[in-house]
C-alpha positions in Angstrom: -189.9 39.6 104.9 -189.9 40.9 108.5 -192.6 39.5 110.6 -194.1 42.2 112.9 -196.4 41.4 115.8 -199.0 44.1 116.5 -199.6 44.6 120.2 -202.1 47.1 121.6 -205.3 47.7 123.4 -208.2 45.4 122.5 -210.8 44.9 125.2 -210.4 48.3 126.9 -213.6 50.3 127.2 -217.1 49.7 125.8 -217.9 47.9 122.5 -217.4 51.1 120.5 -213.9 51.4 122.0 -213.1 47.8 121.3 -214.1 48.2 117.6 -211.9 51.4 117.5 -209.0 49.5 119.0 -209.4 46.7 116.4 -209.6 49.3 113.6 -206.5 51.0 114.8 -204.6 47.7 114.9 -205.8 46.8 111.4 -204.7 50.2 110.1 -201.2 49.6 111.5 -201.1 46.1 110.2 -202.0 47.3 106.7 -199.2 49.9 106.9 -196.7 47.2 107.9 -197.9 45.1 104.9 -197.6 48.0 102.5 -194.0 48.6 103.7 -193.2 45.0 102.8 -193.5 43.4 106.2 -195.7 40.5 107.3 -197.9 41.6 110.2 -199.4 39.3 112.7 -202.6 40.8 114.2 -203.9 39.1 117.4 -206.8 41.5 117.5 -208.6 39.4 114.9 -209.1 36.7 117.4 -211.9 39.0 118.8 -214.1 37.8 115.9 -213.1 34.2 116.4 -214.0 34.5 120.1 -217.5 35.7 119.1 -218.2 32.2 117.7 -216.0 30.1 119.8 -215.2 31.8 123.1 -212.0 31.0 125.0 -210.6 32.5 128.1 -208.1 35.4 128.1 -205.3 33.1 129.3 -205.9 30.7 126.3 -205.7 33.6 123.8 -202.6 34.9 125.4 -201.0 31.5 125.2 -201.8 31.3 121.5 -200.5 34.9 121.0 -197.2 34.0 122.6 -196.7 31.1 120.2 -196.9 33.5 117.3 -195.0 36.3 119.0 -191.8 34.2 119.5 -191.7 33.6 115.7 -191.8 37.3 114.9 -188.9 39.6 114.1 -190.3 42.6 115.9 -193.2 43.9 117.9 -195.0 47.2 117.3 -196.5 48.4 120.6 -199.5 50.7 119.9 -200.4 53.4 122.4 -202.9 52.8 125.1 -203.4 50.9 128.3 -203.4 47.2 127.8 -202.5 44.4 130.3 -202.1 41.9 127.4 -199.9 44.2 125.2 -197.7 45.0 128.2 -197.3 41.2 128.8 -196.5 40.7 125.1 -193.8 43.5 125.3 -192.3 41.7 128.3 -192.3 38.4 126.3 -190.7 40.1 123.3 -187.9 41.6 125.5 -187.3 38.2 127.2 -186.9 36.6 123.7 -184.6 39.5 122.5 -187.3 40.6 119.9 -187.1 44.3 119.1 -190.0 46.4 120.4 -191.0 49.4 118.2 -193.2 52.2 119.3 -193.6 54.1 116.0 -194.3 53.2 112.4 -191.0 55.1 111.5 -189.1 52.5 113.6 -190.9 49.7 111.9 -190.2 51.2 108.5 -186.5 51.5 109.2 -186.4 47.9 110.4 -188.1 46.6 107.3 -186.0 48.7 105.0 -182.8 47.6 106.6 -183.7 44.0 107.3 -181.1 41.4 106.2 -182.5 38.2 104.9 -182.2 35.3 107.3 -181.5 31.7 106.6 -184.1 30.3 104.3 -185.2 33.7 103.0 
C-alpha cells in the first residue's frame, strides 16, 4: 500500500479558511484511501493543537518524521510555507511529489510491492 503524505495550506487566512483548508485536505486523503493508498494527513494536528498547543517548528519536526516514511507527497494548491518546506524535504529524500490526484492514482495503480509488503 503506497503511503501518500498530504501537503497543503493549513493556517492561511481566517478560521473559516483554516477549516476549508482542512476539509480540502481530508477530501484528498479520503480519495487516496479509496484508491487503495495509505494517506498521512498532518492537517489533523490542528485539532490536537487546540488541546495541547505546540509551536510551528515542533509540528514541522513531527511532520518530517512521517514524511520520510512515505512513498509520495501530494502537494495541494495554495500558498503554504509549511507545504513548500515539506516539498523540499520530499525532494531531498527522493520522494516523488505529485500535484494532481491523477498522478497519485497512477502511482498507486502501478506501485510495486516493496520488501515486507
